[in-house]
C-alpha positions as a Markdown table, in Angstrom:
| # | Residue | x | y | z |
|---|---|---|---|---|
| 1 | Met | 110.9 | 172.1 | 164.6 |
| 2 | Leu | 107.1 | 171.9 | 164.6 |
| 3 | Arg | 105.6 | 168.4 | 164.5 |
| 4 | Val | 102.1 | 169.1 | 163.2 |
| 5 | Leu | 100.0 | 166.1 | 162.0 |
| 6 | Leu | 96.4 | 166.7 | 161.2 |
| 7 | Ile | 94.1 | 164.2 | 163.1 |
| 8 | Ala | 91.4 | 164.5 | 160.5 |
| 9 | Leu | 93.9 | 163.7 | 157.7 |
| 10 | Ala | 95.3 | 160.8 | 159.6 |
| 11 | Leu | 91.8 | 159.4 | 160.2 |
| 12 | Ala | 91.0 | 159.6 | 156.5 |
| 13 | Phe | 94.3 | 157.9 | 155.6 |
| 14 | Gly | 93.6 | 155.1 | 158.1 |
| 15 | Ala | 90.8 | 153.9 | 155.7 |
| 16 | Gly | 93.3 | 152.4 | 153.3 |
| 17 | Arg | 93.4 | 148.6 | 153.3 |
| 18 | Ala | 96.1 | 146.3 | 152.2 |
| 19 | Thr | 95.5 | 142.7 | 151.2 |
| 20 | Ala | 96.2 | 139.9 | 153.6 |
| 21 | Gln | 99.2 | 138.8 | 151.5 |
| 22 | Gln | 100.6 | 142.3 | 151.6 |
| 23 | Gln | 100.1 | 142.6 | 155.3 |
| 24 | Glu | 102.1 | 139.4 | 155.8 |
| 25 | Gln | 104.9 | 140.7 | 153.6 |
| 26 | Gln | 105.1 | 144.1 | 155.2 |
| 27 | Arg | 107.8 | 144.5 | 157.9 |
| 28 | Gly | 108.1 | 147.1 | 160.5 |
| 29 | Pro | 110.8 | 149.8 | 159.8 |
| 30 | Arg | 114.2 | 148.9 | 161.2 |
| 31 | Thr | 115.3 | 150.5 | 164.4 |
| 32 | Tyr | 118.9 | 151.5 | 165.4 |
| 33 | Ser | 120.7 | 151.7 | 168.7 |
| 34 | Gln | 122.2 | 155.0 | 169.7 |
| 35 | Ala | 125.6 | 153.5 | 169.2 |
| 36 | Gln | 124.6 | 152.7 | 165.6 |
| 37 | Leu | 123.3 | 156.2 | 165.0 |
| 38 | Trp | 126.1 | 158.3 | 166.6 |
| 39 | Asp | 129.8 | 158.1 | 166.7 |
| 40 | Arg | 131.7 | 160.4 | 169.1 |
| 41 | Ser | 135.4 | 160.2 | 168.4 |
| 42 | His | 138.3 | 162.5 | 167.4 |
| 43 | Asp | 136.5 | 165.5 | 168.9 |
| 44 | Arg | 133.6 | 165.2 | 166.4 |
| 45 | Ile | 130.0 | 163.9 | 166.6 |
| 46 | Thr | 129.0 | 161.9 | 163.5 |
| 47 | Phe | 125.6 | 160.9 | 162.4 |
| 48 | Ser | 126.7 | 157.4 | 161.2 |
| 49 | Leu | 123.9 | 156.6 | 158.7 |
| 50 | Ala | 124.8 | 159.6 | 156.5 |
| 51 | Arg | 128.4 | 160.1 | 157.6 |
| 52 | Ile | 127.7 | 163.8 | 158.4 |
| 53 | Ser | 129.9 | 165.2 | 161.2 |
| 54 | Leu | 130.4 | 168.3 | 163.3 |
| 55 | Pro | 133.0 | 169.3 | 165.9 |
| 56 | Gln | 131.8 | 168.8 | 169.5 |
| 57 | Arg | 132.8 | 172.4 | 170.3 |
| 58 | Leu | 132.2 | 175.2 | 167.9 |
| 59 | Gly | 131.6 | 178.9 | 168.3 |
| 60 | Ala | 130.1 | 179.7 | 171.6 |
| 61 | Val | 128.6 | 176.3 | 172.2 |
| 62 | Thr | 129.6 | 172.7 | 173.2 |
| 63 | Phe | 127.9 | 169.4 | 172.3 |
| 64 | Ser | 125.1 | 168.6 | 174.7 |
| 65 | Glu | 123.2 | 165.6 | 173.4 |
| 66 | Ser | 122.1 | 163.7 | 170.3 |
| 67 | Gly | 119.0 | 161.7 | 169.8 |
| 68 | Ser | 116.2 | 160.4 | 167.6 |
| 69 | Leu | 112.9 | 162.0 | 167.1 |
| 70 | Asp | 111.3 | 159.0 | 165.4 |
| 71 | Gln | 111.7 | 156.1 | 167.9 |
| 72 | Asp | 115.2 | 155.3 | 166.6 |
| 73 | His | 114.3 | 154.6 | 163.0 |
| 74 | Gly | 117.2 | 156.8 | 161.9 |
| 75 | Leu | 115.0 | 159.1 | 159.7 |
| 76 | Asp | 114.6 | 162.1 | 162.1 |
| 77 | Asn | 117.6 | 163.0 | 164.2 |
| 78 | Thr | 118.9 | 165.9 | 166.2 |
| 79 | Ile | 122.2 | 167.2 | 167.7 |
| 80 | Gln | 122.0 | 169.8 | 170.5 |
| 81 | Phe | 124.8 | 172.2 | 171.5 |
| 82 | Arg | 124.6 | 174.7 | 174.4 |
| 83 | Ser | 126.8 | 177.6 | 175.7 |
| 84 | Asp | 128.4 | 177.2 | 179.1 |
| 85 | Asp | 125.7 | 179.4 | 180.6 |
| 86 | His | 122.9 | 177.7 | 178.7 |
| 87 | Ser | 121.7 | 181.0 | 177.2 |
| 88 | Ile | 122.6 | 180.0 | 173.6 |
| 89 | Leu | 121.0 | 176.8 | 172.0 |
| 90 | Ala | 122.2 | 175.4 | 168.7 |
| 91 | Ser | 120.1 | 172.6 | 167.2 |
| 92 | Val | 121.0 | 170.5 | 164.1 |
| 93 | Tyr | 118.3 | 168.4 | 162.6 |
| 94 | Ile | 119.3 | 165.6 | 160.1 |
| 95 | Tyr | 116.2 | 164.2 | 158.6 |
| 96 | Tyr | 114.8 | 162.3 | 155.6 |
| 97 | Pro | 111.7 | 164.0 | 154.2 |
| 98 | Pro | 110.4 | 162.7 | 150.9 |
| 99 | Ile | 110.9 | 166.2 | 149.4 |
| 100 | Ala | 114.2 | 167.5 | 150.7 |
| 101 | His | 114.1 | 171.0 | 149.3 |
| 102 | Pro | 116.1 | 173.6 | 151.3 |
| 103 | Gly | 114.1 | 176.5 | 149.8 |
| 104 | Leu | 110.7 | 175.0 | 150.8 |
| 105 | Ala | 112.1 | 174.1 | 154.3 |
| 106 | Ala | 113.3 | 177.7 | 154.7 |
| 107 | Phe | 109.9 | 179.1 | 153.6 |
| 108 | Met | 108.0 | 176.9 | 156.0 |
| 109 | Thr | 110.4 | 177.4 | 158.9 |
| 110 | Asp | 110.1 | 181.2 | 158.4 |
| 111 | Arg | 106.3 | 180.9 | 158.7 |
| 112 | Ala | 106.6 | 178.7 | 161.8 |
| 113 | Leu | 109.0 | 181.2 | 163.5 |
| 114 | Glu | 106.6 | 184.0 | 162.7 |
| 115 | Thr | 103.7 | 182.1 | 164.2 |
| 116 | Val | 105.4 | 181.3 | 167.5 |
| 117 | Ser | 106.7 | 184.9 | 167.8 |
| 118 | Asn | 103.2 | 186.4 | 167.7 |
| 119 | Gly | 104.1 | 189.2 | 165.4 |
| 120 | Ser | 107.4 | 190.2 | 166.9 |
| 121 | Leu | 109.7 | 188.5 | 164.4 |
| 122 | Arg | 111.9 | 190.7 | 162.2 |
| 123 | Arg | 113.7 | 189.3 | 159.2 |
| 124 | Leu | 117.2 | 190.7 | 158.8 |
| 125 | Gly | 118.4 | 188.7 | 155.9 |
| 126 | Ala | 118.0 | 185.6 | 153.7 |
| 127 | Arg | 120.7 | 184.5 | 151.2 |
| 128 | Ala | 122.6 | 181.5 | 149.9 |
| 129 | Val | 126.0 | 181.1 | 151.6 |
| 130 | Pro | 129.0 | 178.7 | 151.5 |
| 131 | Ala | 128.6 | 175.6 | 153.6 |
| 132 | Gly | 130.5 | 172.3 | 153.9 |
| 133 | Gly | 133.1 | 173.6 | 151.5 |
| 134 | Ile | 130.9 | 174.4 | 148.6 |
| 135 | Asp | 129.6 | 177.8 | 147.4 |
| 136 | Asn | 125.8 | 178.3 | 147.8 |
| 137 | Gly | 125.7 | 175.2 | 149.8 |
| 138 | Ala | 123.1 | 176.5 | 152.3 |
| 139 | Ile | 120.3 | 179.0 | 152.7 |
| 140 | Arg | 120.9 | 181.2 | 155.7 |
| 141 | Met | 118.3 | 183.4 | 157.4 |
| 142 | Thr | 118.7 | 185.9 | 160.2 |
| 143 | Tyr | 116.1 | 187.2 | 162.7 |
| 144 | Ala | 115.5 | 189.5 | 165.6 |
| 145 | Gly | 112.5 | 189.5 | 167.8 |
| 146 | Tyr | 112.2 | 185.7 | 167.8 |
| 147 | His | 109.9 | 184.6 | 170.6 |
| 148 | Gly | 109.8 | 188.2 | 171.8 |
| 149 | Asp | 113.3 | 189.4 | 172.2 |
| 150 | Leu | 115.7 | 186.7 | 171.1 |
| 151 | Ala | 118.2 | 186.8 | 168.2 |
| 152 | Ser | 118.0 | 183.7 | 165.9 |
| 153 | Ser | 119.7 | 182.3 | 162.9 |
| 154 | Ala | 118.6 | 179.4 | 160.7 |
| 155 | Ala | 120.2 | 177.5 | 157.8 |
| 156 | Phe | 119.2 | 174.7 | 155.4 |
| 157 | Met | 121.2 | 172.2 | 153.3 |
| 158 | Lys | 120.4 | 169.3 | 151.1 |
| 159 | Val | 122.9 | 166.4 | 151.5 |
| 160 | Gly | 122.1 | 163.5 | 149.3 |
| 161 | Arg | 118.4 | 162.8 | 150.1 |
| 162 | Trp | 118.9 | 164.2 | 153.6 |
| 163 | Leu | 117.9 | 167.6 | 154.8 |
| 164 | Val | 120.1 | 169.3 | 157.4 |
| 165 | Lys | 118.5 | 172.2 | 159.3 |
| 166 | Phe | 120.5 | 174.5 | 161.6 |
| 167 | Arg | 119.0 | 176.7 | 164.3 |
| 168 | Val | 120.9 | 179.0 | 166.7 |
| 169 | Ser | 119.0 | 181.3 | 169.2 |
| 170 | Gly | 119.8 | 183.3 | 172.3 |
| 171 | Pro | 119.7 | 186.7 | 173.8 |
| 172 | Glu | 119.9 | 189.7 | 171.5 |
| 173 | Ala | 122.9 | 190.9 | 173.5 |
| 174 | Arg | 124.7 | 187.7 | 172.4 |
| 175 | Arg | 124.0 | 188.2 | 168.7 |
| 176 | Ala | 127.7 | 188.2 | 167.8 |
| 177 | Asp | 128.1 | 184.8 | 169.5 |
| 178 | Ile | 125.0 | 183.5 | 167.8 |
| 179 | Glu | 126.2 | 184.5 | 164.3 |
| 180 | Ala | 129.7 | 183.2 | 165.0 |
| 181 | Thr | 128.2 | 179.8 | 166.1 |
| 182 | Met | 126.2 | 179.6 | 162.8 |
| 183 | Asp | 129.4 | 180.5 | 160.9 |
| 184 | Ala | 131.2 | 177.6 | 162.7 |
| 185 | Leu | 128.4 | 175.1 | 162.0 |
| 186 | Leu | 128.3 | 175.9 | 158.3 |
| 187 | Ser | 132.1 | 175.9 | 157.8 |
| 188 | Ser | 132.9 | 172.9 | 159.9 |
| 189 | Ile | 130.3 | 170.4 | 158.8 |
| 190 | Arg | 131.8 | 167.4 | 156.9 |
| 191 | Phe | 130.5 | 164.7 | 154.6 |
| 192 | Glu | 132.4 | 161.5 | 154.7 |
| 193 | Gly | 130.0 | 159.2 | 152.8 |
| 194 | Thr | 128.2 | 159.0 | 149.5 |
| 195 | Ala | 125.7 | 161.7 | 150.6 |
| 196 | Gln | 127.1 | 165.0 | 149.4 |
| 197 | Pro | 125.7 | 168.6 | 149.5 |
| 198 | Arg | 123.7 | 170.1 | 146.7 |
| 199 | Leu | 123.3 | 173.7 | 145.7 |
| 200 | Ala | 120.6 | 175.5 | 147.8 |
| 201 | Thr | 118.5 | 178.3 | 146.3 |
| 202 | Pro | 116.3 | 180.7 | 148.3 |
| 203 | Leu | 112.7 | 180.9 | 146.9 |
| 204 | Asn | 111.1 | 184.1 | 146.0 |
| 205 | Ile | 107.4 | 183.2 | 146.4 |
| 206 | Gly | 104.9 | 186.0 | 145.5 |
| 207 | Gly | 101.2 | 185.8 | 145.0 |
| 208 | Cys | 99.7 | 183.8 | 142.1 |
| 209 | Asp | 98.3 | 185.9 | 139.2 |
| 210 | Ala | 95.0 | 183.9 | 139.2 |
| 211 | Ala | 93.1 | 182.0 | 141.9 |
| 212 | Ser | 92.8 | 178.2 | 141.6 |
| 213 | Asn | 89.0 | 177.9 | 142.0 |
| 214 | Thr | 87.9 | 175.5 | 139.3 |
| 215 | Asn | 87.1 | 172.1 | 140.9 |
| 216 | Ala | 88.6 | 169.1 | 139.1 |
| 217 | Arg | 86.9 | 165.8 | 138.1 |
| 218 | Pro | 88.3 | 162.6 | 139.6 |
| 219 | Phe | 90.4 | 160.5 | 137.4 |
| 220 | Thr | 89.4 | 156.9 | 137.9 |
| 221 | Glu | 92.0 | 154.9 | 136.0 |
| 222 | Pro | 93.1 | 152.2 | 138.5 |
| 223 | Thr | 96.7 | 152.2 | 137.3 |
| 224 | Ala | 97.2 | 155.8 | 138.2 |
| 225 | Ala | 98.2 | 155.0 | 141.8 |
| 226 | Phe | 100.7 | 152.4 | 140.7 |
| 227 | Gly | 102.4 | 154.8 | 138.2 |
| 228 | Ala | 102.7 | 157.5 | 140.9 |
| 229 | Ala | 104.1 | 155.0 | 143.4 |
| 230 | Leu | 106.9 | 154.0 | 141.0 |
| 231 | Ile | 108.4 | 157.5 | 140.9 |
| 232 | Leu | 108.4 | 158.0 | 144.7 |
| 233 | Pro | 111.6 | 155.9 | 145.6 |
| 234 | Phe | 113.6 | 158.4 | 143.5 |
| 235 | Asp | 114.8 | 161.8 | 144.8 |
| 236 | Pro | 112.1 | 164.3 | 143.7 |
| 237 | Met | 115.0 | 166.8 | 143.3 |
| 238 | Gly | 116.6 | 164.6 | 140.6 |
| 239 | Glu | 119.4 | 162.1 | 140.8 |
| 240 | Pro | 122.1 | 163.3 | 138.3 |
| 241 | Gly | 124.5 | 160.6 | 139.2 |
| 242 | Ala | 122.1 | 157.7 | 139.3 |
| 243 | Thr | 122.9 | 154.6 | 137.3 |
| 244 | Gly | 120.9 | 151.4 | 136.5 |
| 245 | Arg | 121.9 | 147.9 | 137.3 |
| 246 | Asp | 123.8 | 147.7 | 134.0 |
| 247 | Gly | 125.8 | 150.8 | 134.9 |
| 248 | Arg | 124.3 | 153.0 | 132.4 |
| 249 | Pro | 123.3 | 156.5 | 133.6 |
| 250 | Leu | 119.6 | 157.1 | 134.4 |
| 251 | Asn | 118.0 | 160.4 | 133.4 |
| 252 | Ile | 116.2 | 161.1 | 136.6 |
| 253 | Leu | 115.1 | 164.8 | 136.4 |
| 254 | Ser | 113.8 | 167.0 | 139.2 |
| 255 | Arg | 110.0 | 167.1 | 139.4 |
| 256 | Val | 110.0 | 169.9 | 142.0 |
| 257 | Gly | 111.2 | 173.2 | 140.6 |
| 258 | Asp | 112.2 | 176.5 | 142.2 |
| 259 | Ala | 109.5 | 178.7 | 140.7 |
| 260 | Trp | 106.3 | 178.9 | 142.9 |
| 261 | Cys | 103.6 | 181.3 | 143.7 |
| 262 | Leu | 101.3 | 181.5 | 146.8 |
| 263 | Ser | 97.7 | 180.6 | 145.8 |
| 264 | Thr | 96.2 | 180.9 | 149.2 |
| 265 | Val | 96.7 | 180.2 | 152.9 |
| 266 | Ala | 94.2 | 177.5 | 153.8 |
| 267 | Arg | 92.7 | 177.9 | 157.3 |
| 268 | Tyr | 90.9 | 175.0 | 158.9 |
| 269 | Gly | 90.7 | 174.3 | 162.6 |
| 270 | Gln | 93.9 | 175.7 | 164.2 |
| 271 | Ser | 95.9 | 175.1 | 161.1 |
| 272 | Gln | 97.2 | 177.6 | 158.5 |
| 273 | Thr | 98.6 | 175.8 | 155.4 |
| 274 | Pro | 100.2 | 177.7 | 152.4 |
| 275 | Ile | 99.1 | 176.3 | 149.1 |
| 276 | Leu | 101.7 | 176.9 | 146.4 |
| 277 | Arg | 101.3 | 176.5 | 142.6 |
| 278 | Ala | 104.1 | 175.9 | 140.1 |
| 279 | Val | 104.9 | 178.9 | 137.9 |
| 280 | Gly | 105.3 | 178.1 | 134.3 |
| 281 | Pro | 103.3 | 177.3 | 131.1 |
| 282 | Glu | 101.1 | 174.2 | 130.9 |
| 283 | Arg | 102.4 | 171.5 | 128.6 |
| 284 | Ala | 100.9 | 171.5 | 125.2 |
| 285 | Asp | 100.7 | 167.7 | 125.1 |
| 286 | Gly | 98.9 | 167.5 | 128.4 |
| 287 | Gly | 102.0 | 165.9 | 130.0 |
| 288 | Arg | 101.6 | 162.5 | 128.3 |
| 289 | Asn | 105.1 | 162.5 | 126.8 |
| 290 | Ala | 106.7 | 164.9 | 129.2 |
| 291 | Pro | 108.7 | 164.3 | 132.5 |
| 292 | Val | 106.7 | 164.1 | 135.7 |
| 293 | Arg | 106.2 | 167.5 | 137.3 |
| 294 | Ser | 105.0 | 168.8 | 140.6 |
| 295 | Val | 102.4 | 171.5 | 140.0 |
| 296 | Gly | 101.1 | 172.1 | 143.5 |
| 297 | Leu | 102.2 | 171.9 | 147.2 |
| 298 | Ala | 100.3 | 172.3 | 150.4 |
| 299 | Leu | 103.0 | 172.9 | 153.0 |
| 300 | Ile | 101.5 | 171.4 | 156.2 |
| 301 | Ser | 104.6 | 171.5 | 158.5 |
| 302 | Asp | 108.2 | 172.7 | 158.5 |
| 303 | Ser | 109.2 | 169.1 | 159.4 |
| 304 | Gly | 108.5 | 168.0 | 155.8 |
| 305 | Ile | 104.8 | 167.2 | 155.9 |
| 306 | Ile | 103.6 | 168.1 | 152.4 |
| 307 | Leu | 100.6 | 167.4 | 150.2 |
| 308 | Glu | 101.9 | 167.3 | 146.6 |
| 309 | Ile | 100.0 | 167.5 | 143.3 |
| 310 | Val | 102.0 | 165.5 | 140.6 |
| 311 | Gln | 101.3 | 165.8 | 136.9 |
| 312 | Asp | 102.0 | 162.5 | 135.2 |
| 313 | Gln | 100.7 | 161.0 | 131.9 |
| 314 | Gly | 98.0 | 163.6 | 131.5 |
| 315 | His | 96.4 | 163.4 | 135.0 |
| 316 | Tyr | 97.1 | 164.8 | 138.4 |
| 317 | Thr | 97.7 | 162.7 | 141.5 |
| 318 | Leu | 97.8 | 163.8 | 145.2 |
| 319 | Ile | 100.6 | 162.5 | 147.3 |
| 320 | Tyr | 100.9 | 163.0 | 151.1 |
| 321 | His | 104.5 | 163.1 | 152.4 |
| 322 | Arg | 105.9 | 162.8 | 155.9 |
| 323 | Ile | 109.3 | 161.9 | 157.1 |
| 324 | Gly | 110.2 | 158.4 | 155.8 |
| 325 | Glu | 106.8 | 157.8 | 154.0 |
| 326 | Ser | 104.7 | 158.9 | 151.1 |
| 327 | Met | 101.0 | 157.9 | 150.4 |
| 328 | Val | 99.4 | 158.0 | 147.0 |
| 329 | Leu | 95.8 | 159.4 | 147.2 |
| 330 | Gly | 93.2 | 160.3 | 144.6 |
| 331 | Ser | 93.8 | 161.4 | 141.0 |
| 332 | Tyr | 92.1 | 164.1 | 138.9 |
| 333 | Val | 91.7 | 165.0 | 135.3 |
| 334 | Thr | 92.9 | 168.6 | 136.0 |
| 335 | Pro | 94.7 | 170.1 | 139.0 |
| 336 | Pro | 92.4 | 170.1 | 142.0 |
| 337 | Ser | 91.3 | 173.5 | 143.3 |
| 338 | Asp | 92.3 | 175.1 | 146.5 |
| 339 | Glu | 88.9 | 174.4 | 147.9 |
| 340 | Gln | 89.3 | 170.7 | 147.1 |
| 341 | Leu | 92.7 | 170.6 | 148.8 |
| 342 | Val | 91.2 | 172.3 | 151.9 |
| 343 | Asn | 88.4 | 169.7 | 152.0 |
| 344 | Leu | 90.9 | 166.9 | 151.9 |
| 345 | Leu | 93.1 | 168.5 | 154.6 |
| 346 | Ser | 90.2 | 169.2 | 156.9 |
| 347 | Gly | 88.7 | 165.8 | 156.5 |
| 348 | Ala | 85.6 | 167.0 | 154.8 |
| 349 | Asp | 86.4 | 165.0 | 151.7 |
| 350 | Gln | 87.4 | 161.6 | 153.0 |
| 351 | Glu | 87.1 | 159.8 | 149.7 |
| 352 | Ala | 89.9 | 161.9 | 148.2 |
| 353 | Gly | 92.1 | 161.0 | 151.2 |
| 354 | Arg | 91.8 | 157.3 | 150.8 |
| 355 | Ile | 95.2 | 155.7 | 150.4 |
| 356 | Gln | 95.8 | 154.0 | 147.1 |
| 357 | Ala | 99.5 | 153.1 | 147.7 |
| 358 | Arg | 102.2 | 153.6 | 150.3 |
| 359 | Val | 105.9 | 154.0 | 149.7 |
| 360 | Gly | 108.2 | 153.6 | 152.8 |
| 361 | Leu | 111.6 | 155.1 | 152.7 |
| 362 | Ser | 114.6 | 153.8 | 154.6 |
| 363 | Pro | 117.8 | 155.7 | 155.6 |
| 364 | Asp | 119.8 | 153.1 | 153.7 |
| 365 | Gly | 118.2 | 154.2 | 150.5 |
| 366 | Asn | 115.9 | 151.2 | 150.1 |
| 367 | Ser | 112.1 | 151.6 | 149.7 |
| 368 | Glu | 109.0 | 149.4 | 150.0 |
| 369 | Ile | 105.9 | 149.9 | 147.9 |
| 370 | Ser | 102.5 | 148.5 | 148.9 |
| 371 | Leu | 99.2 | 148.9 | 147.0 |
| 372 | Ser | 95.9 | 149.0 | 148.8 |
| 373 | Ala | 93.0 | 146.9 | 147.8 |
| 374 | Pro | 89.9 | 148.8 | 146.5 |
| 375 | Pro | 87.4 | 149.3 | 149.3 |
| 376 | Ala | 84.1 | 147.5 | 149.4 |
| 377 | Asn | 81.2 | 149.6 | 148.2 |
| 378 | Asn | 79.7 | 149.9 | 151.7 |
| 379 | Gln | 83.0 | 150.9 | 153.3 |
| 380 | Arg | 83.5 | 154.5 | 154.4 |
| 381 | Pro | 86.6 | 156.0 | 156.0 |
């Protein structure tokens, strides 16, 4: 899994300032011991925070190690399996991206595999398959020529707000073992807590019919950031079973749909970022009385780093997502153009990258919202 974080974007984000009172109230994210994160008993390895488990031996591989990729905050975790001769590696990532969309994860992982394979990658199949006991529970992708001459298989599941990503790779001569191992991973994964699998749909992303080249004017209403921050604690894929404190059902609809087109691939520095636009008609009312909708995505990394354009109350707000955290940036009267997004990503437009609000997500389902104070007139990022 690639861990790509743009330095220019991080520097621009660092310009956001919280008030002294907010700084005193903010607490660092909780950390967990390895014993709290993992349970190895009854021949299974269980990620305890989500109650997701797998056998310690499956297919051609045996459990090797488990660990945290985020300094033990419980948001980005991995389980590794290896064959006896170490020629086959199976990796399972259980992580908490703000937008846990199997189709988008599959799309970006496909691009990442192509990049590291230097043109040798061959796609042999992509389809929805049964997983964890439900039909169409995962997206499964099969490859040859990975990293030169390796066979590889990948799969993606949404489990509650978690995303589970499977990777199995090894010599082409061991393809049967690689496919059998992926079969075993998908059939034997279990969910023993409240987080349950959702249907996974592969995305068919073609080119957009028209270029997005009209620059948007900034929207300067100061409450825009607050409104955007309020929607971020909820699952952007919708929460059909959510209820309020009074027990009544909440109508939390998905804002991230399954119909997207590729507007451009933004190139800046060493980065290549696909920019997607939502496919569908514009709302006649300008969105003022309609549900919140995601209309654009810049897919920065296959680890869940995404720049999102959200339509809400007649304006369009940029939100930068990474595992466990979302940051509300600038707003516009109309959707920002591809050029404006590239200027933000590259650091050329630091004003648009100024943080207006932060929403921190925790693996226990809680969230913290902090608003930034407006910068002084003479302050620059």
